[in-house]
N, C-alpha and C positions, 0 to 999 in steps of 0.2 A: 277795233277800242268801240268806234262812234254801235256798233251792233250792240254792243255788250251793255252801254251805257243806255241806250232806250229798252233793251231788255228787262236792264237792272231796276229800271225808274216805272214801266210797268207791272212787273212782277211784284216791284217792292207795296206800291200801293191798292192791289187787283182787291185788296181786303177792305180798305179804308172806302171805296168807290161805293159801294150796297149800303152806306152810311151818310150818304152825301145824295143833299134832296134834290128836288128836280127840275132845278136853275129858279127858284122860283128869293130866294135870299144869298147872301154873300155868305159862304161857309169855306170851312179850310179843315183838314187833319192831316195835324202835324202831330210826332211823339214831343210831349213837354219836356223833358230830360232826355239828355242822351249819353251813356260814359264812354270817355272814349282815354284812348292813349295818349301821352305827351309824343309829339314829335311824331304819329303816324296820321293817319287819314279818317277821315269820316263821312259817311256817303247821310244824308238830312233828306228823310223820304216827305215827298207831299204833293197831295193834290188839294186843289179848292173847287169852287163852283160859283157860279153867280146869275143873276137874274137876264136870263139873255134878251126876254121882252123881246122873241121872236127874231134873234138875229144872231150869226154865229161869227165871232169877228175873226179875222186872218188875222191880226197884226195884234199882237199884246204886249207892248215892252210890260219886264217885270223886275222887281228887285230886291232884293233882301238888303234888311238893313240893321241895323245896331243903334240904336238913338237917331242922332242924324248924319250917322256913317253909312254911307251904302257898302256893302263888303259881298254881294255880287250881282251881277247883271244880265240880261240876255239883248243889252239894247249901247253902243257904245255913248249913246247920248249919255247915258246914268253911269258918272266917273267910281269905280271902286276906289274907296279910299286907300292911301301907298300900304297903311299896314296890310291890307289883305289883299292884294296887288301883286297874281302871280301865282298865290295860293287857291283859290276861292273861285269857281265857275259853277255856273247852273246847267245841270246836265238834264232836266227836264225839260219837255215842248211844253213852252207857255201856253201857247196856243189851244195848246190838246188838253191844257187844266192840270198839266202835269209840271208842278214846281221844285221837284225834288233839287237837292244842290250839294257840292264835292268840297270841302275841307283840306287842303293837305298841309303836311309840317304843322301838326294840330300845338298851341303854344295854351300855356298856362290862364293868359290874359285873354283866352278866345272863349271866356264864360258863357259870353250874351247877356241878358237874351235878345234873338235873335228874334225881326217876322218879316213879313212880304208884303210889299205893295204890287198892286196890277192898275195899271192905267190902260183905258181901251178908248183910243180914239172917237172923238166928236161921239163918246157914251159917260164916262165917268172915269174917276178912277179911285179906289179902293184900299186901304192899309189896315191889316188882320193885327194889331196892335194890341190886342186880346187875347191872341193866342200866337203864345210864342215858345220860341224851343231853346233853351238853354243845354249848354253843355258839361259833364260835370269831371272836367279832365284831370284823371290821375297820371303820377309819376313812376308807379314803380309796377310790370307788369304781372298778371298773374302767372303761379308756373300752369303748364299743360295741364290736362288732365291722361290719363298714359292705366291702357289696359297690356295683358299678356296672357296669351295659350301655349304651352308646353304639347309637344307631343313629338313625332318625329320631326316636325318644321316647329320654328318660334313664328308664331303671330304677335305684332305687337301695332299697339295704336297710338297716337299724339294726338289730342283733339283739343282746340284753341278758337274761343268765340272773339269776336272785331263786330266793326263797325265799318267796316272799309273792304267791299268786294270785289273794288276795281284793283285793288291791291292789296290780295290776301299778307299775311305774313308767312315767312320760309322758314320751311321746317327741313333741318336736318338729325341723321341717327351716329349714334356710335360705332356700330358696325357694319357692314356690309351687307348688300341684301335687294332683294326686289322691291320697289318703292312706291305707291301708287297716291296719289294725292288728291283729295275732293272739296269742293265748299258749294254749302246749302245753307240754305235757309231758312234758321226754326227761328224763336224768339229772335234771337240774334242771326248773324251770320256766323257758321261753322267750318271751319276749316280742318279736316281731317288727314292723318298720316300714317296708310300701313305699310309695316316693313315683315317682308317674310324671309326666313335661310332656316339652314340645313345645320343646325349647330353641332361643337363638335365640343368633348366632352374638355378644354381648357377653357371656354364658353361659360360655364357655369359655377354660381355662385360668384357669378360678378356682376358689375350693373351694369344696366343696358338705359343707355341716356337718349334725351331726344332734347334738339335745342330748336328752339322758336326763334327767329327772327323778324322783327317789325320794321318796318323799313330802312334797313340797313343801319339802325340808330339805337336798336336796344334791343337786348335777346333776355328769353327766360328759359328757363332748363329744367327738365322730369326726369326721375331715373326711376327703375325698377328693378329688382334684383332678378336672378335670372338663373329660377330653380328648376332641378330635374326631377320629372314628373317620377313620383314613386308607382313602382309595380307590381 
């Protein structure tokens, strides 16, 4: 799992790095707003740069804040407030200028705004108070997008976007068959389940359903009618 988190942090900020400066100023790249389903999780991508002045500091305590409360930290010196304890953690490597963090079991009250503070020992500290991240927490999941192709076999897809690749939604089908599931990064994370089976006469003119389960707490369902192809 640690390899996945490191890969996630690096992948999700690689495009951000192109817009960062050469280390002459304090800069950060974070999305200003992320929409997330209540009770699911969210990974907040983040990358920063700082005036290095010829030094690469190996130890850099960092923490995310909401007002005076610390909501995530990479150092036990900075205590996470009770409301976020056990739900929030920095998954990026601060010393590599990756400040990505993950919040689990998102609540409506987790709207933010959140911002990052970096402390560099014997050098300085800096708070990105003007570069905040807000969460738009919605309570009802959107239905998945479905497609279907019918020939000798049925090939159906069920797609859903989300913001937590470390815990993607689970997709199940109302009909047995061979299923494959993939997750990839587009504008958001997209999880796709593909179902393939050989239909029988009794399968036609009936709905084919896919159910999306978010963190075992909320579900959404999509449906398409299985129609026999004209000959």
